N, C-alpha and C positions, 0 to 999 in steps of 0.2 A: 465381542472382539476375540476373546480366547477361543470360542467355538469356531469362529471363522478361520483363525490361525491354525487350529488343529485340523480342520477340514482341508486347508491348503497343504499342510504338512503331510497329511494322509494321502492326498492326491499325488504329491511329488514322490512320496515313498513308493506308491503303487507304480508310477511311471518308471522309477529307478529299478524296481524289481522286475518290471516288464522287460526293460533293456537288458538286465542281467540274465533273465531267462532266455531271451533271444540269443544273446551272446553264448550262453552255455549250450543251448540247443545247436547253434551253428558249430561250436567247437566239437560237440558230440558227433554231429553229422560228418564233419571233416575227418574225425578219428575213425568213424565207422566206415566211411567210404574212402579209405586210403590204405596203401600197402607199401610201407617204407622198404620192406625187404625186397619187393619186386623192383622198386626204384634202384636200390643198391645193385640188384642182380643184373639189370639191363645195362647200367653203366660199367659194371665189372666185365660183362660179356664183350662189350665194345672195346674196353681196354685190353682184353686178352687177344681179340682179333678184330681189327677195324672193319673187316668185311661184313661183320654182323650188323653194322649200321645200315647197310643196304636193305636188309630185311624189314627195317622199321621206318626208314626215312620218309616213306610215302604218307604216313599218317601220324607218327609220333612227334610231338613238339614239346619244348621246355615248359609251356604253360600247363601241360597235362600232369606235371609233377607237383606233389604237395610240399615236400621239403624244399625250403628256399635254397639251401646249398646245392641240392641236386639240380634245381632249375639252372643255377649259374654254371655248374659243371657241364650239364648236358648241352646248354646253349654254346658253350665254348668248344665242346667236342664237335658239334654240328658245324660251326663256323670254320673250324680247322679242316675237317674232312671235306667240306665243300670246296676248300682251296687246295685239296690234295696234299695236305700236310699230315705226316704221321702223328698219331695220337697215342701217348703213353704217359704214365705218371711223371716221367722226366720232362717231356716236352710241354705237358700241360702246366707245369710249375711256372714256366715263363709267362703264361698268359692269365694266371689267376692271382688274385691278391689275398694274402692271409687276413688283412683287415676286413676285406669284403666277406670272406667266409667265416671268419672268427675261429679258425682252427688251423693246425699245421697241415699244409697242403699235401706234401709228399707222403707223410705217414698215413694220412686219411685215404689218399688215392691207392696206395699200396694195400691198405687194409681192405678197401672195396674190391680190388682186383683179386686178392688172395681168397676172399670170402665168397666170391661169385661161384654159383653152381655150374652145371654143364651148359656150355654155350649153344648146345643143340636146341635148347628151349628158349632162345632169345625172343622169337616171335610171340611165344605164349606169355612171357613176362610183359612184353609191350602191350599185348591185348588186354591184360589185366589192368595196367595203368590207364589205358585209354578208356576202358569200360567204366572204371571208377570215376574218371574225369567227367564222362557223360552223365553219370548219376548225380555227381555234385552240381553240375551245371543245371540239370533238370530241377534240382532242389532250389537253386538260386533263381531260376525262372519262376518257379512256383511262389517263392517268397516275394519276388518282385511284383507278381500279379496281385498278391494279397495286399502289399503295401500301396500300390497304385489304385487299387479298388477302394481301399479305405480312405485314401487321400481325398480331401474336399477340393475338387477341381472341376469346373464346368466343362473343360476340354476332354476330360476322361469319361467319354460315353462308353456304354457297354460294347458297342460295335468297335470303337477305336481300341479298347482294351483287348478285345479278341484278336484284332488285326495285328496289334503289337506283339501279343503272345505267339501268334502263328509265325510272325516274322522272326522272333527270337528262336523259335523251334526250327524254322527253316535254316537260319544261319548256323545253328548248332549241328543240324543234320548234314550240312555241307562243309563243316570244318575239317572233315577227314573221315576215313573209314578203315577200321582194322582189317576188314575183309576185302578191301579194294584189290583187284587183280588186273593184270594186263591181259588183253584179249589177243589170243593167237590169230594170226592172219587166216588160218584155215577156218576158224569159227566165223570171222568176219566175212569170209568168202561165201560160206554157206548162207549167211543172212542176206548177202547181196543177190545170190542166185534165187533165193526164195522171193525177194522183191521183184526180180525180173520175171520169174515164173507167174507171180500174181498179175503183173502187168500184161503178160502175154495172154492170160486167161480172160482178163477184163476186156469188155467191149471198148474199142478205141485204142487199145494198147497203151493205156495211161497208167504210170506207176503211182502217181500221187492222187490226191483228192481232186475230182473234176470241178472246174470253176463254172461249167455250164456254157462257156464260150468255146466253140469248136476250134477255131484257129489259135486262140490263146493256149488251150490245152495241148494242141499239137506242138506248139513252140516250146512250152515249158515242160510238157509231160505231166501236167497236173501240178497241184500244190503239194510239195514234198514235206515229209515229216522233219521237224527241227529246223526248218528254213525260216528266216526272217525276210519277208517280202514287203518292199516299199512301193506304194502307189502314190505318185506325186503329180501335182499340177497347180496351175494358177487358180484363183477363185473362179467359180462358175464353169470350170472345165468338166465337172462331173465326177469328182473323186468319191464323194459320198454315194452318188448314184451307182457307180461301179461296185463300191463296197457292199451296198445293200443288195444289188443284183447277185453278186457272188454268194453272199450270205444266204439269200433265198434259194438260189439254185442248189447249193450244197445241202441245205436243210430239207428242201423239198424232195430231193432224190435219195434221202437217207434210207438205207436198207441194211439189215444185219441178220445173221442167222446164229442159232445156238447149236453147238455140236452135241454129240451124245454124252460128253463129260459135263456139259453145262457152260462151257466157255463161249463167250460172244465173239463173233467175227464180223468185221465190217465188210459189207459187199459193195456198197456204193454210197456216195454222198457222205454225210456226217452230221454231227450235232455241232452247232455254231454258237459261240459267245461273242456278242457285239457290244463293245464298250464305246458308248457315244458321249463324248465330252462337249459336243457342240449342239446336238439336237436332242429333244426329248424322245422318250419311247413312243409317245403318241404320234409325233411327227414322222418317225421312222416307219411306224405301222401304216400311216397314211400313204407314204411313198410306195410301200409294197402293195397296198390296196389299189393305188392308182395304176401301178404296173400291171397287176393281174386283171383288173376290171376294164382297163383302157378308158378310164374316166379321169379326166384331168384333176390333179391335186388342187389346182386353183378353184375348180368348180366345187370340190368338196368343202374347201375352206369357206367359200362364199355361199354355200348351201343352194347352189343353182342346179338342183338335181331333179330329174323326172322320176316317175314311178318305176320305169324300167331300170334307171340307174340304181334305185334303192334295192331292187330285186337282185341286180348284179352284185352289189355290195354285200347283201345278206348271204348270197350263195358263196361268194369268195370268203367271207368271214367264217362260214361253216366249214369250208374246205381247209382253211388255214389255221384254225384255232389249236390244232394239235401239232403245229409246225415245231420242229426241234431247233428253235432259235431262242436264245436267252439274251435279253437286252439289259445292260447296266448303263443308266444315263446319269450317273453321279458326275457332276462337272469337275470335281477335284479328284485327281488320280495320280498317285505316285507309283513308282516301281514296286515298292513294298506292298502297297495296297492291291495293285494289280496281281502280284504274285499270290497274295493270300486269297483273293477272290477267285482267281483262275484255278488254284489248287482245290478250292472248295467245290467249284463247278465240276472239275475233273473227278473229284471223289464222289459227288452226288449224282452226276449225269453222264460222265465219261465223254467230255467234249472232244471234238476232232479238229476244230479250227477256231482261232481267235482273230477278230478284226477290231482295230482301234481307230477311232475317228476323233481327233487326229493327233499326230505325234507332238506338234509344237504346243499343244494345250496341256501336255503332261508336265509334271515337275519332278525333280529328283527327290530322293528320300530325305536327305539332310542338306537342304539348300542353305548356303551361307551368303553373307553379304559380299564376300570377296570372290565368290565363285561366279565366273562369267557364263554366258548362255551356252557357249561351245562346250565347256566342261560339263554343264548340266545335261545337254543333249547327248554327250558321250556316255554319261552314266546311264541315261535312259535307253539308248540303243544297245549297249552292252547288256543291260538288264533284260531287255526284250529277247535278245538272242539266247541268253541263259535260260529264260523261262521256256522258250521254244524247245531247247535241248532237254530241259528237265522233264517237261510234259510230253516230249516227243510228238509234237503236233506243229503244223505251220502257223505262223503269226503274220497277219497282214496289217501293216501300219500305214495309214494315209498320212501324207505330208504336204506341207505348203512349199511353194517355190519362191525364190527371191524375185524382186521387181526388175532385176537386170534383164529378164526375158523380154520385158516390154521395150527395152532400149534398142533391141536388135531388129533388123528388117525381117529376118527369118525368125518367127516366134517359137519355132520348135524347141522344146527344152533340151538341156544338156545336163550331164552329171554335176557340173560346176554350178548349176542354178539352184541346187538343193540348199536350203538354209542350213547353216552349220554343216556343210556338205561332207567335210572330211570324215567325221565319225559315222555319219549315216551311210555313206558309200562304202566305208571300210567294213562295218559290222553286218551289212545286209548281204543276203545271198542272191536276191533278185531286186533290181530297181526298174520300175516301169513308170513312164510318163503318159499322161492323157493330154492329147492335143486336138482341139476342134478349130479348124481354120475358119469355119462359119462364124464363130464367136467374134473374131477380129474383122472379118469381111463385113458383117452386119453393121459395124461401127465405122466403116470407111465409105459410107455412101457419098458419091461425088457431089461436090458443091460447085455450082457454076461460077467461074471466075469473071471479074468485071469486064475484061476485054475478050472473053472467049466467045467464039461464034457458036450458034446453036447446034450446028452439025457436029462440031468437035465435042461439045458437051454430051450430046445424045450418044455419040460413039463411046465415050467413056462410061456413061451410064449403062449402056447395053453390055459392055464388057464386064462391068461390075455385077450386073444381074446374072450374066452367064456364069461367072465364078461362084456367086452365091448359090445358084441353082445346083451347080456341080458339087459344092461342098455341103449342101443341105442334108441334115440328118446323117452325117458321117462323122466318125471320130477315129483318130489314130491312137493305138496303144503302142508306145515306143519302148521296147525292151532294151534299155541302155546297158544293163549289166545282168549277167546270169552266170553264176559261179560254175554251174555244171552243164551248160549248154550254150547254144548260139544266141546272138543278139539279133535284133531286126525290128521291123514295124508291121503291125497288124491293123488292117482296116476293119472297123465294126460299124454297125448301124446304131445310131443314137436318136431316140425320140425324146426331145426335151419336154413335151407335154406330159409324158408319163415317166420321165426320168428312167428310161429303160435302155440298156445296152443289149444288143442281140447280134447274132451272126449275120454277116453280110451275105446276101444271095450271090451266087456265082455270076449271074447276069449283071447285077449292080456292081459287083467288084470289077468285072471286066470293063464296064463303062467308066468307072473312076480311074482305072489304070491307064485308059486311053487318054 
């Protein structure tokens, strides 16, 4: 018993010493990565001249200070200046509590003001504080990784730990920047002219990434960088088909060149990341194979294939194996996870387009019981737009429509039909709907009424067949919102056997319009 007690006591002592060492190391790190003199200097510079706050307000925050009193003082200075109230040791006295600070307010503020060095170095003092804050935060993230890795928890897989760490680093990198600058209009104008020049040189005069559908590209000018594009429709309208068609067209036409310095420049198409929450990677690959070989996906699934079919599949597989298309079919996807994986793909492969199938299957990063679906979708759409801007590439998100479409006589979708439409419509740059009239017509085959004469029934049947024939293999892409261009409707050819969207021939288009 004595031996057991001694072992337990020894273990407790070791744990206690471990905690003491961690605390000591943390205190040492805080002391190492802090500069109280710089904190005093920045507050003093602002007290001397309130205009100095404008130099640092973009990136400096009270949480970047180590000294608790300085945190309280800087926060109060920030709040007052944001309300256009003059800040001085005299005015601050009315907003600070001596009990809160634990010292005499006026003497301490006067001491700070009097001891501050030249106000010309205000920005440099702020950069020192911010830089030290970043280093302390990085140490904290590192310690958190160690703690979570050592913790016995089945949910803490290696992949989830990496994603969590990447998310923490991303949040830290976006908390502010001491080197953030405003962009002069002249510089922005040069960038705009360069984009226009590239569009003029490119075949088809398209500024963005070409989708592969001629009329759609003419209407949109291609898929533009940093845009969030929503493609919505009811089930079986062809959302996934259009998404995979665009993904294939962009990846297939990928071309780039390397200049004499070694920099890569995109000439056409691009590398595509396809996040599929609904279908597996094998199913998506089958769709693309069906599209390229003109062999029905149904025949592939049922193995109703001839030798010629196998030859076509083998040839297509050989042609497509190096396609610049990356598929992620993880069914659980949050904004944090998407951001981490997209940034990794961007770093490793330099992707030019992201497609997500589909929006409503995503979940927010921190879903709570009290959070409704509208709030969750709002976080998702804001997050997608932020990722598009951060990576400077277009993001296409497929979306479901509400059932209220089915209640109307005219089944063409409207913006109000988007599920949780407020945030989706607000955050997106382009909203497109897919509408296939043939889908509804095929389900409206006339049924002979009890008292209806045969001639009347045949007339209705003939009219129905005529409408079905006219709408057969056609689809409308309705551009309901475009932030930088016109809205309108585009007619396309759709072959349901191969789930393929393609350009409408001029002759066919004229017949439909008649």
